[in-house]
Steps between C-alpha positions, in 0.01 A plus 500: 500500500625847413550749784203733525415790728198730522592858580182699559338511158810366320586132455874432469608170348784331319408393145599177325823668378602593853424872458321710764155609382210704628128455446321830563135607510364765265663836565826352629615326180762771448649424841534135394660605169744727687604230751536232232660714231702762685597342833470133391699273734763768570513540878765776474272706276204453733719611791620802301138603446425460871806710581376772261161496672673547837743770381234698316289505814783679679545757223159650555264574213741459209396232246739211438504279192591136442518402135459133417468300177138588434382728781616823658423523870442852630530508877312789662451581870158334523480282191684304236413517130595218266500625142557272201787615283378348174126450513194711563239233582292454813804389702720786385460709818433372850498704820546333839544627853869517577476257794293254297761495220783467749329201660450333160867543411610369843282191460624444144859522625427245772327272248783506244762440770336171608 
């Protein structure tokens, strides 16, 4: 059986090729695409993003950006915006509360480190 973990509304699992995947409900598909395509199984990159979230919180209200393969992450004082770099469909822009996004990334990091 493949490792699987339910994180709030997101289901994390390892596919038949051994890659970490995310099943997301409507509205959070872009988060799944970001985790699978930009962070993938790279624990160092996930940690770098968590560090940016921490550092930007100390800087005050200045926006911080994290550019991945397919999404740009704009970190603001109260929220995080994931914006697709190459598409303009329904998953092209997602806004989450900062703490919610941070928790998702933490849980993804823990999942991929297993």
